[in-house]
N, C-alpha and C positions, 0 to 999 in steps of 0.2 A: 128234365134234369136227371143226371146220373145218380143212381141210388147205390150206396155202398153194399147193400145186402147181397146183390147179385155177385159182385166181385168177391165179397167175403165168403159167401157160400161156395164159390168156385175154389177159393183158397183152402177152405176146410176140406173140400173133396180131394183136392190135389194132395194135401197133407195126409189125409187118411189113406189114399192110394200109395203115397210114398212110404208111409209107415209099414204097409203090407210088404212092399218090396224090400230087397236086401239093402241095409245100410242107409246112406245119406240120401235125402230127397232133394238135395240142392241141384239146381240147373241140370236136370236130367232130360235127355232127348227121348221122346216117346214116339214109336211108330204109329202112324195114323190109319193104316190099313188101306191106302189107296193102291191102284194098280202099280205105280212106280214107287220105289221107296222114298217117302217124304217124311221129314222129321219136323217137329215143332218144339219150341222151347217152353218149358213149364215154369211157372213162377216159383221162386224160392220161398219157403215158409217164413224166412226172416225179413221179407220185404213188407214194409208197412206204408200205407198210403197216408200222406199228410192231409189234414183237413183244416177247414176254416169255417166257423159258424158265426153268423151275424144276423141282427134283426132286419126284417123286411119292412116293418111298419104296418103289416097286414094283420097283426095279432097283438096280444097283450105283452109279448116278450120284448124286453129291452136288452141293451148290451150286456148287462150283468147276467140275465137269465140265459142268453145265448152262449155266453162265456162258460156258464155252468154246464150247459149241454155239451160244449166242446170238450171240457175237462173230462166229463164222464165218458164221452165217446172215445177219447184218447185212452182212458184207463181200460175200457173194455177191449180196445184194439190191442193193447199191451198183453192183456190176459189171453186174447185169441192167439197172438203171436207165440206166446209161451206154450199154449196147448198144441199149436201146430208143430212147433219144434219137438215137443215131447211125444208127438204121434197120438195124442188123446182126441180122437175123432168125436166122441160123444160130447166132451166138454167144449170142443171147438164149435160144434153145431149149436150148443146152448149159448155160447158167446156171440155167434153170428145172429141168433134170434134176438139176443139182448140188444145188439147193435141196430137191428131192424126196428125194434120197439122204440129205442131211444131216438132214432132218426124220425120215426113217425110222430113221436111226442114233440120233438123240437120243431118240426114243420107245422104241426097243429097249433103250436104256441106262437108261430110267426117268425121262426128262424129259417134262414137259408143255409144250406150245407154245400160246400164245394170241396172237391178233392183235386 
């Protein structure tokens, strides 16, 4: 199963690097350092992945509990997005860690998470 922490940590790193560069971190092409000039598209810091959380039946969590995890995960995602836009790498990393912890707690309780 895809875990959002990897994607979110990457987003935080992209935002931190974008904040170091001049100006806007949106849709910037970055040289990759190969023999031939190759460019890749970086994610924009305002892109947010939609998620869905539901009970698997393998734990004590029911629909209400999983819905609570979904609300909290979405809230932390919003905070992460705000930190990325502001170029606050330290706070973005803390939000990424919070998402990781919430995801682990939700799955331990018996919720599935899909993006």
